[in-house]
ROVEX-641200 format. One record per atom (N, C-alpha, C): atom name; x, y, z; residue in one letter. Coordinates in Angstrom, 2 decimals. Each point is the difference from the previous one (the first is absolute). Layout:
BEGIN
R:nuvo:px:py:pz:vokol
R:CA:X:Y:Z:A
...
***
This chain:
BEGIN
R:nuvo:px:py:pz:vokol
R:N:2.01:6.87:-1.58:X
R:CA:-0.56:-0.41:-1.27:X
R:C:0.74:0.75:-1.11:X
R:N:0.40:-0.74:-1.02:X
R:CA:0.73:0.63:-1.08:X
R:C:-0.57:-0.48:-1.34:X
R:N:0.73:0.30:-1.07:X
R:CA:-0.50:-0.34:-1.33:X
R:C:-0.20:-1.49:-0.19:X
R:N:0.77:-0.84:0.70:X
R:CA:-0.17:-1.44:-0.16:X
R:C:-1.40:-0.45:0.44:X
R:N:-0.63:0.76:0.86:X
R:CA:-1.35:-0.35:0.45:X
R:C:-1.02:0.12:-1.12:X
R:N:0.33:0.75:-1.05:X
R:CA:-0.93:0.10:-1.13:X
R:C:-0.23:-1.35:-0.66:X
R:N:0.93:-0.94:0.21:X
R:CA:-0.18:-1.35:-0.52:X
R:C:-1.21:-0.68:0.59:X
R:N:-0.53:0.52:1.09:X
R:CA:-1.18:-0.57:0.64:X
R:C:-1.30:0.53:-0.62:X
R:N:0.09:0.94:-0.93:X
R:CA:-1.20:0.57:-0.61:X
R:C:-0.51:-0.97:-1.06:X
R:N:-1.27:-0.35:0.10:X
R:CA:-0.64:-0.90:-0.96:X
R:C:-1.08:0.79:-0.72:X
R:N:0.06:0.03:-1.33:X
R:CA:-1.04:0.66:-0.77:X
R:C:-0.67:-1.03:-0.89:X
R:N:-1.30:0.03:-0.06:X
R:CA:-0.77:-0.93:-0.81:X
R:C:-0.85:0.76:-1.01:X
R:N:-0.09:-0.54:-1.19:X
R:CA:-0.95:0.48:-1.00:X
R:C:0.18:1.45:-0.40:X
R:N:1.18:0.41:-0.36:X
R:CA:0.26:1.36:-0.48:X
R:C:-0.55:1.07:0.93:X
R:N:0.29:-0.14:1.26:X
R:CA:-0.41:1.02:0.95:X
R:C:-1.40:-0.16:0.53:X
R:N:-0.65:-1.13:-0.24:X
R:CA:-1.34:-0.23:0.53:X
R:C:0.05:-0.04:1.53:X
R:N:1.05:-0.60:0.52:X
R:CA:0.10:-0.21:1.44:X
R:C:1.48:0.02:0.40:X
R:N:0.29:0.67:1.10:X
R:CA:1.39:0.04:0.49:X
R:C:0.03:-0.29:1.48:X
R:N:0.89:-0.90:0.40:X
R:CA:0.20:-0.37:1.38:X
R:C:1.48:0.11:0.33:X
R:N:0.30:0.54:1.18:X
R:CA:1.39:0.08:0.46:X
R:C:0.06:-0.70:1.36:X
R:N:0.93:-0.95:0.13:X
R:CA:0.25:-0.66:1.28:X
R:C:1.40:0.37:0.47:X
R:N:0.12:0.40:1.26:X
R:CA:1.29:0.29:0.60:X
R:C:0.05:-0.59:1.41:X
R:N:1.17:-0.47:0.38:X
R:CA:0.25:-0.39:1.38:X
R:C:0.44:1.27:0.72:X
R:N:-0.86:0.55:0.84:X
R:CA:0.26:1.30:0.62:X
R:C:0.86:-0.08:1.26:X
R:N:0.06:-1.18:0.61:X
R:CA:0.80:-0.18:1.23:X
R:C:-0.33:1.07:1.05:X
R:N:-1.25:0.13:0.31:X
R:CA:-0.56:0.88:1.01:X
R:C:-0.61:1.25:-0.63:X
R:N:-1.32:0.02:0.01:X
R:CA:-0.73:1.17:-0.50:X
R:C:0.35:1.21:0.84:X
R:N:0.06:-0.18:1.30:X
R:CA:0.31:1.11:0.91:X
R:C:1.35:0.64:-0.35:X
R:N:0.98:-0.82:-0.27:X
R:CA:1.36:0.50:-0.27:X
R:C:0.15:0.55:-1.42:X
R:N:-0.67:-0.59:-0.98:X
R:CA:0.30:0.30:-1.41:X
R:C:-1.14:0.60:-0.82:X
R:N:-1.11:0.39:0.63:X
R:CA:-1.13:0.50:-0.78:X
R:C:0.33:1.30:-0.75:X
R:N:0.68:0.93:0.64:X
R:CA:0.36:1.25:-0.69:X
R:C:0.88:-0.28:-1.21:X
R:N:0.95:-0.93:0.15:X
R:CA:0.88:-0.36:-1.13:X
R:C:-0.83:-0.66:-1.11:X
R:N:-1.01:-0.77:0.36:X
R:CA:-0.89:-0.61:-0.98:X
R:C:-0.74:1.07:-0.80:X
R:N:-0.51:1.03:0.68:X
R:CA:-0.69:1.11:-0.70:X
R:C:0.94:0.72:-0.96:X
R:N:1.25:0.18:0.41:X
R:CA:0.99:0.63:-0.88:X
R:C:0.26:-0.90:-1.21:X
R:N:0.08:-1.30:0.23:X
R:CA:0.19:-0.97:-1.08:X
R:C:-1.12:0.11:-1.03:X
R:N:-1.24:0.09:0.46:X
R:CA:-1.15:0.13:-0.90:X
R:C:0.14:1.25:-0.85:X
R:N:0.35:1.10:0.64:X
R:CA:0.15:1.27:-0.73:X
R:C:1.21:-0.03:-0.93:X
R:N:1.12:-0.48:0.49:X
R:CA:1.24:-0.01:-0.79:X
R:C:-0.14:-0.80:-1.28:X
R:N:-0.72:-1.12:0.06:X
R:CA:-0.14:-0.85:-1.18:X
R:C:-1.37:0.14:-0.66:X
R:N:-0.72:1.07:0.36:X
R:CA:-1.29:0.32:-0.62:X
R:C:-0.94:-1.21:0.00:X
R:N:-0.20:-0.58:1.17:X
R:CA:-0.83:-1.19:0.13:X
R:C:-1.39:0.30:0.56:X
R:N:-0.38:1.27:0.02:X
R:CA:-1.30:0.38:0.52:X
R:C:-1.17:-0.55:-0.80:X
R:N:0.25:-0.52:-1.19:X
R:CA:-1.06:-0.58:-0.84:X
R:C:-0.32:-1.44:0.39:X
R:N:0.84:-0.62:0.81:X
R:CA:-0.17:-1.42:0.33:X
R:C:-1.34:-0.25:0.69:X
R:N:-0.62:-1.12:-0.34:X
R:CA:-1.30:-0.34:0.56:X
R:C:0.12:-0.55:1.42:X
R:N:1.02:-0.82:0.24:X
R:CA:0.16:-0.63:1.31:X
R:C:1.48:-0.02:0.39:X
R:N:0.25:0.36:1.25:X
R:CA:1.31:-0.19:0.61:X
R:C:-0.17:-1.05:1.09:X
R:N:0.89:-0.99:0.01:X
R:CA:0.03:-1.02:1.05:X
R:C:1.33:0.14:0.72:X
R:N:-0.05:0.21:1.31:X
R:CA:1.21:0.11:0.81:X
R:C:0.06:-1.19:0.94:X
R:N:1.04:-0.81:-0.15:X
R:CA:0.17:-1.14:0.91:X
R:C:0.99:0.36:1.09:X
R:N:0.03:-0.83:1.03:X
R:CA:0.79:0.26:1.20:X
R:C:-0.30:1.39:0.55:X
R:N:-1.29:0.27:0.16:X
R:CA:-0.40:1.32:0.49:X
R:C:0.32:0.17:1.48:X
R:N:0.24:-1.10:0.71:X
R:CA:0.17:-0.03:1.46:X
R:C:-1.33:0.41:0.63:X
R:N:-0.09:-0.09:1.30:X
R:CA:-1.23:0.34:0.70:X
R:C:-0.35:1.48:-0.20:X
R:N:-1.23:0.26:-0.38:X
R:CA:-0.46:1.36:-0.23:X
R:C:-1.22:0.23:0.90:X
R:N:0.16:0.89:0.97:X
R:CA:-1.11:0.22:0.93:X
R:C:-0.97:1.07:-0.51:X
R:N:0.51:1.00:-0.71:X
R:CA:-0.85:1.09:-0.49:X
R:C:0.06:0.04:-1.52:X
R:N:-0.86:-0.80:-0.65:X
R:CA:0.03:-0.06:-1.47:X
R:C:-0.40:1.33:-0.63:X
R:N:-0.76:0.83:0.71:X
R:CA:-0.40:1.30:-0.54:X
R:C:1.19:0.92:-0.23:X
R:N:1.11:-0.30:0.63:X
R:CA:1.22:0.81:-0.14:X
R:C:0.60:-0.15:-1.39:X
R:N:-0.27:-1.14:-0.66:X
R:CA:0.64:-0.32:-1.27:X
R:C:-1.02:0.07:-1.12:X
R:N:-0.05:1.14:-0.66:X
R:CA:-0.95:0.22:-1.08:X
R:C:0.71:0.54:-1.23:X
R:N:-0.55:-0.34:-1.15:X
R:CA:0.43:0.58:-1.27:X
R:C:-1.24:0.63:-0.60:X
R:N:0.02:1.29:-0.29:X
R:CA:-1.18:0.64:-0.60:X
R:C:-0.47:-0.76:-1.24:X
R:N:-1.29:-0.27:-0.07:X
R:CA:-0.59:-0.71:-1.14:X
R:C:-0.01:-1.51:0.15:X
R:N:0.47:-0.51:1.15:X
R:CA:0.05:-1.44:0.24:X
R:C:-0.73:-0.35:1.29:X
R:N:-0.54:-1.21:0.04:X
R:CA:-0.58:-0.55:1.22:X
R:C:1.04:-0.96:0.59:X
R:N:0.19:0.08:1.30:X
R:CA:1.02:-0.80:0.69:X
R:C:-0.63:-1.23:0.64:X
R:N:0.66:-1.15:-0.17:X
R:CA:-0.41:-1.26:0.63:X
R:C:1.22:-0.59:0.70:X
R:N:-0.22:-0.60:1.15:X
R:CA:1.10:-0.58:0.78:X
R:C:-0.47:-1.35:0.53:X
R:N:0.85:-1.04:-0.12:X
R:CA:-0.44:-1.33:0.42:X
R:C:0.45:-0.40:1.41:X
R:N:0.71:0.86:0.69:X
R:CA:0.33:-0.23:1.41:X
R:C:0.63:-1.37:0.25:X
R:N:1.02:-0.33:-0.79:X
R:CA:0.70:-1.26:0.20:X
R:C:0.65:-0.05:1.37:X
R:N:0.08:-1.19:0.58:X
R:CA:0.56:-0.10:1.34:X
R:C:0.87:-1.23:0.23:X
R:N:0.57:-0.57:-1.06:X
R:CA:0.89:-1.15:0.16:X
R:C:1.30:0.43:0.68:X
R:N:0.54:1.12:-0.44:X
R:CA:1.21:0.56:0.60:X
R:C:-0.03:1.51:-0.19:X
R:N:1.01:0.70:0.46:X
R:CA:-0.02:1.46:-0.06:X
R:C:0.05:0.53:-1.44:X
R:N:0.48:-0.80:-0.94:X
R:CA:0.10:0.43:-1.40:X
R:C:-1.32:-0.17:-0.76:X
R:N:-0.89:-0.78:0.54:X
R:CA:-1.21:-0.40:-0.71:X
R:C:-0.89:1.21:-0.32:X
R:N:-0.88:-0.21:-0.92:X
R:CA:-1.00:1.00:-0.35:X
R:C:0.11:0.47:-1.43:X
R:N:-1.16:0.32:-0.56:X
R:CA:-0.10:0.57:-1.34:X
R:C:-0.83:1.27:0.10:X
R:N:0.42:0.99:-0.75:X
R:CA:-0.80:1.21:-0.13:X
R:C:-0.25:0.19:-1.49:X
R:N:-1.26:0.21:-0.35:X
R:CA:-0.38:0.19:-1.39:X
R:C:-0.60:1.38:-0.17:X
R:N:0.30:0.61:-1.12:X
R:CA:-0.58:1.29:-0.39:X
R:C:-0.66:-0.22:-1.35:X
R:N:-1.31:0.17:-0.04:X
R:CA:-0.78:-0.24:-1.22:X
R:C:-0.62:1.32:-0.43:X
R:N:0.13:0.34:-1.28:X
R:CA:-0.61:1.24:-0.52:X
R:C:-1.44:0.10:0.48:X
R:N:-0.36:1.13:0.56:X
R:CA:-1.32:0.18:0.61:X
R:C:-1.15:-0.16:-0.99:X
R:N:0.21:0.35:-1.27:X
R:CA:-1.09:-0.09:-0.97:X
R:C:-0.29:-1.43:-0.45:X
R:N:0.88:-0.94:0.33:X
R:CA:-0.22:-1.39:-0.38:X
R:C:-1.01:-0.65:0.94:X
R:N:-0.89:-0.78:-0.56:X
R:CA:-0.97:-0.73:0.80:X
R:C:0.65:-1.31:0.42:X
R:N:0.81:0.07:1.06:X
R:CA:0.77:-1.16:0.45:X
R:C:-0.59:-0.59:1.27:X
R:N:-0.04:-1.32:0.03:X
R:CA:-0.38:-0.72:1.20:X
R:C:1.27:-0.62:0.56:X
R:N:0.31:0.31:1.26:X
R:CA:1.22:-0.49:0.63:X
R:C:-0.38:-0.86:1.19:X
R:N:0.57:-1.21:0.04:X
R:CA:-0.21:-0.90:1.12:X
R:C:1.36:-0.50:0.49:X
R:N:0.05:-0.39:1.26:X
R:CA:1.21:-0.56:0.59:X
R:C:-0.37:-1.36:0.58:X
R:N:0.84:-0.98:-0.23:X
R:CA:-0.27:-1.34:0.53:X
R:C:1.32:-0.68:0.35:X
R:N:-0.10:-1.08:0.73:X
R:CA:1.17:-0.78:0.39:X
R:C:0.05:-1.25:-0.86:X
R:N:1.19:-0.28:-0.58:X
R:CA:0.16:-1.21:-0.79:X
R:C:-0.15:-1.23:0.88:X
R:N:-0.63:-1.01:-0.55:X
R:CA:-0.22:-1.26:0.71:X
R:C:1.32:-0.58:0.49:X
R:N:0.02:-0.49:1.22:X
R:CA:1.14:-0.68:0.62:X
R:C:1.22:0.90:0.20:X
R:N:-0.20:1.31:-0.02:X
R:CA:1.10:0.94:0.24:X
R:C:-0.52:1.17:0.83:X
R:N:0.90:0.88:0.38:X
R:CA:-0.38:1.25:0.63:X
R:C:0.06:1.15:-1.00:X
R:N:0.22:-0.30:-1.26:X
R:CA:0.21:1.01:-1.04:X
R:C:-1.32:0.68:-0.36:X
R:N:0.00:1.33:0.11:X
R:CA:-1.16:0.78:-0.43:X
R:C:0.20:0.41:-1.45:X
R:N:-1.07:-0.15:-0.76:X
R:CA:0.03:0.39:-1.41:X
R:C:-1.07:1.07:-0.20:X
R:N:0.34:1.01:-0.77:X
R:CA:-0.95:1.06:-0.33:X
R:C:-0.42:-0.18:-1.44:X
R:N:-1.31:0.02:-0.23:X
R:CA:-0.54:-0.21:-1.35:X
R:C:-0.78:1.22:-0.43:X
R:N:0.33:0.48:-1.20:X
R:CA:-0.69:1.13:-0.61:X
R:C:-0.69:-0.52:-1.25:X
R:N:-1.28:0.31:-0.15:X
R:CA:-0.72:-0.31:-1.22:X
R:C:-0.56:1.30:-0.56:X
R:N:0.21:0.21:-1.30:X
R:CA:-0.48:1.22:-0.64:X
R:C:-0.16:-0.23:-1.49:X
R:N:-0.68:0.95:-0.63:X
R:CA:-0.25:-0.07:-1.44:X
R:C:0.45:1.32:-0.62:X
R:N:0.84:-0.11:-1.03:X
R:CA:0.48:1.16:-0.74:X
R:C:-0.18:-0.28:-1.48:X
R:N:-0.70:0.89:-0.68:X
R:CA:-0.24:-0.15:-1.45:X
R:C:-0.48:-1.41:-0.35:X
R:N:-1.00:-0.47:0.71:X
R:CA:-0.62:-1.31:-0.23:X
R:C:0.93:-1.19:0.24:X
R:N:1.12:0.23:0.67:X
R:CA:0.91:-1.08:0.37:X
R:C:-0.08:-0.18:1.51:X
R:N:-0.31:-1.23:0.44:X
R:CA:-0.07:-0.29:1.44:X
R:C:1.37:-0.44:0.48:X
R:N:0.49:0.70:1.03:X
R:CA:1.30:-0.28:0.57:X
R:C:-0.17:-0.58:1.40:X
R:N:0.83:-0.97:0.32:X
R:CA:0.13:-0.49:1.36:X
R:C:1.46:0.15:0.38:X
R:N:0.26:0.69:1.10:X
R:CA:1.36:0.21:0.46:X
R:C:0.12:-0.61:1.39:X
R:N:0.94:-0.90:0.16:X
R:CA:0.27:-0.62:1.29:X
R:C:1.39:0.42:0.44:X
R:N:0.08:0.65:1.16:X
R:CA:1.27:0.48:0.52:X
R:C:0.29:-0.70:1.31:X
R:N:1.26:-0.36:0.19:X
R:CA:0.37:-0.79:1.17:X
R:C:1.40:0.37:0.50:X
R:N:0.17:-0.12:1.31:X
R:CA:1.33:-0.01:0.61:X
R:C:0.11:-1.30:0.77:X
R:N:1.00:-0.84:-0.36:X
R:CA:0.26:-1.25:0.71:X
R:C:1.31:0.14:0.76:X
R:N:-0.06:-0.13:1.29:X
R:CA:1.20:0.03:0.82:X
R:C:0.90:-1.19:-0.36:X
R:N:1.31:0.18:0.08:X
R:CA:0.90:-1.13:-0.24:X
R:C:-0.22:-1.16:0.98:X
R:N:-0.65:0.27:1.13:X
R:CA:-0.22:-1.05:0.99:X
R:C:-1.20:-0.89:-0.33:X
R:N:-0.83:0.40:-0.93:X
R:CA:-1.18:-0.80:-0.38:X
R:C:0.45:-1.16:-0.89:X
R:N:-0.46:-1.18:0.29:X
R:CA:0.34:-1.19:-0.76:X
R:C:-0.38:0.17:-1.48:X
R:N:0.97:-0.24:-0.89:X
R:CA:-0.22:0.21:-1.44:X
R:C:-1.06:-0.95:-0.56:X
R:N:0.04:-1.26:0.41:X
R:CA:-0.98:-0.96:-0.54:X
R:C:-1.42:0.36:0.44:X
R:N:-0.16:0.38:1.25:X
R:CA:-1.32:0.41:0.48:X
R:C:-0.47:1.24:-0.75:X
R:N:0.92:0.92:-0.27:X
R:CA:-0.32:1.22:-0.73:X
R:C:-0.48:-0.33:-1.42:X
R:N:0.76:-0.84:-0.70:X
R:CA:-0.37:-0.37:-1.38:X
R:C:-1.33:-0.74:0.00:X
R:N:-0.20:-0.90:0.95:X
R:CA:-1.28:-0.71:0.09:X
R:C:-1.14:0.98:0.27:X
R:N:0.23:0.97:0.89:X
R:CA:-1.01:1.02:0.30:X
R:C:-0.33:0.84:-1.23:X
R:N:1.03:0.34:-0.78:X
R:CA:-0.23:0.76:-1.24:X
R:C:-0.82:-0.81:-1.00:X
R:N:0.31:-1.28:-0.08:X
R:CA:-0.74:-0.86:-0.93:X
R:C:-1.49:0.02:0.32:X
R:N:-0.34:-0.16:1.28:X
R:CA:-1.40:0.03:0.42:X
R:C:-0.59:1.39:-0.24:X
R:N:0.76:1.03:0.36:X
R:CA:-0.47:1.39:-0.16:X
R:C:-0.35:0.29:-1.46:X
R:N:0.94:-0.30:-0.91:X
R:CA:-0.26:0.32:-1.41:X
R:C:-1.07:-0.90:-0.60:X
R:N:-0.11:-1.20:0.46:X
R:CA:-1.07:-0.88:-0.48:X
R:C:-1.37:0.60:0.33:X
R:N:-0.09:0.69:1.14:X
R:CA:-1.27:0.55:0.46:X
R:C:-0.21:1.47:-0.35:X
R:N:1.02:0.71:-0.44:X
R:CA:-0.12:1.45:-0.16:X
R:C:0.32:0.54:-1.39:X
R:N:0.49:-0.81:-0.90:X
R:CA:0.38:0.49:-1.32:X
R:C:-1.19:-0.12:-0.94:X
R:N:-0.55:1.16:-0.39:X
R:CA:-1.16:-0.05:-0.89:X
R:C:-0.06:1.19:-0.93:X
R:N:1.07:0.76:-0.09:X
R:CA:0.00:1.22:-0.81:X
R:C:0.74:-0.19:-1.31:X
R:N:-0.14:0.99:-0.89:X
R:CA:0.69:-0.06:-1.29:X
R:C:1.52:-0.01:0.19:X
R:N:0.48:0.81:0.92:X
R:CA:1.44:0.11:0.27:X
R:C:0.20:-0.12:1.51:X
R:N:0.91:-0.87:0.37:X
R:CA:0.36:-0.18:1.41:X
R:C:1.46:0.40:0.17:X
R:N:0.24:0.77:1.04:X
R:CA:1.36:0.44:0.31:X
R:C:0.32:-0.46:1.43:X
R:N:1.14:-0.66:0.15:X
R:CA:0.48:-0.42:1.31:X
R:C:1.29:0.76:0.25:X
R:N:0.04:0.77:1.07:X
R:CA:1.17:0.82:0.28:X
R:C:0.31:-0.04:1.49:X
R:N:1.19:0.37:0.32:X
R:CA:0.37:0.09:1.41:X
R:C:1.42:-0.47:0.24:X
R:N:0.26:-0.29:1.25:X
R:CA:1.31:-0.41:0.47:X
R:C:-0.18:-1.38:0.62:X
R:N:0.43:-1.05:-0.74:X
R:CA:-0.27:-1.36:0.46:X
R:C:1.19:-0.64:0.71:X
R:N:1.14:0.63:-0.01:X
R:CA:1.18:-0.52:0.72:X
R:C:0.28:-1.47:-0.31:X
R:N:-0.06:-0.34:-1.28:X
R:CA:0.39:-1.32:-0.48:X
R:C:0.93:0.21:-1.18:X
R:N:1.14:-0.65:0.02:X
R:CA:0.92:0.08:-1.12:X
R:C:-0.52:-0.91:-1.11:X
R:N:-0.72:0.56:-0.95:X
R:CA:-0.63:-0.82:-1.04:X
R:C:1.02:-0.54:-1.00:X
R:N:1.23:0.48:0.07:X
R:CA:1.06:-0.54:-0.86:X
R:C:0.67:-1.20:0.64:X
R:N:-0.24:-0.24:1.26:X
R:CA:0.57:-1.12:0.73:X
R:C:-0.73:-1.27:-0.42:X
R:N:0.71:-0.91:-0.65:X
R:CA:-0.65:-1.22:-0.50:X
R:C:-0.51:-0.87:1.14:X
R:N:0.57:0.15:1.19:X
R:CA:-0.49:-0.78:1.14:X
R:C:-1.39:0.46:0.41:X
R:N:-0.28:1.29:-0.17:X
R:CA:-1.31:0.53:0.40:X
R:C:-1.11:-0.50:-0.92:X
R:N:0.33:-0.20:-1.28:X
R:CA:-0.96:-0.51:-0.98:X
R:C:-1.30:0.81:-0.01:X
R:N:0.09:1.27:0.36:X
R:CA:-1.18:0.85:0.15:X
R:C:-0.75:0.18:-1.31:X
R:N:0.73:0.29:-1.07:X
R:CA:-0.66:0.28:-1.27:X
R:C:-0.76:-1.22:-0.50:X
R:N:0.58:-1.19:0.14:X
R:CA:-0.70:-1.21:-0.45:X
R:C:-1.22:-0.30:0.85:X
R:N:0.08:0.25:1.30:X
R:CA:-1.14:-0.27:0.88:X
R:C:-1.10:1.04:-0.16:X
R:N:0.36:1.17:-0.47:X
R:CA:-0.94:1.11:-0.10:X
R:C:-0.77:-0.12:-1.32:X
R:N:-0.70:-1.10:-0.16:X
R:CA:-0.79:-0.23:-1.21:X
R:C:-1.41:-0.36:0.45:X
R:N:-0.94:0.77:-0.43:X
R:CA:-1.35:-0.14:0.50:X
R:C:-0.87:-0.73:-0.99:X
R:N:-0.99:-0.68:0.51:X
R:CA:-0.85:-0.84:-0.84:X
R:C:-1.20:0.75:-0.55:X
R:N:0.00:1.32:0.07:X
R:CA:-1.18:0.74:-0.45:X
R:C:0.06:0.38:-1.48:X
R:N:1.02:-0.45:-0.71:X
R:CA:0.07:0.23:-1.43:X
R:C:0.53:1.36:-0.42:X
R:N:0.37:0.83:0.94:X
R:CA:0.52:1.33:-0.33:X
R:C:1.46:-0.10:-0.41:X
R:N:0.44:0.95:-0.82:X
R:CA:1.41:0.09:-0.36:X
R:C:0.66:0.98:0.96:X
R:N:1.21:-0.35:0.43:X
R:CA:0.73:0.83:0.95:X
R:C:1.31:0.46:-0.64:X
R:N:0.33:1.26:0.19:X
R:CA:1.23:0.56:-0.52:X
R:C:0.77:0.61:1.16:X
R:N:1.29:-0.29:0.06:X
R:CA:0.84:0.58:1.03:X
R:C:0.55:1.32:-0.47:X
R:N:-0.05:0.98:0.85:X
R:CA:0.60:1.30:-0.28:X
R:C:0.92:0.33:1.17:X
R:N:1.30:-0.17:-0.19:X
R:CA:0.96:0.24:1.07:X
R:C:0.77:1.27:-0.27:X
***
């Protein structure tokens, strides 16, 4: 992880909420480097860290950050699958894990309230082997049934080239729930 990874830092509302997403490519292999990254770039204030491609994690108690609660979604599509989330312990967060309709993709959902703003965070890892159309259709159903907060954040590693005009992902990723969506790449 280097300075280019800071491009993954999303800040909303003048520091009201901060989320960092990184593709860790194995928590077991890279967790110590992740802790150094947090310290080196002074990211200890972040509210949520989302790590995709966590790989299989048998002992989640091994991976802790002081002041954070750890959540793991135990993805099992392939060896790269899995999400690990670290949420500030003082936040009243509800975390659930579910499978997207018509796919094997596990999605982790965090709901919390900070300074009277309700946040919904959906984090996902989609294997390149999962059918893109089924994934987009599953997301459509998921967001139709789960988006109800002031601010919704969708983050993760979707393994779709959204710049590829053949994929048409951005055009298909339009939901009928009336919410506005902004891409942050």
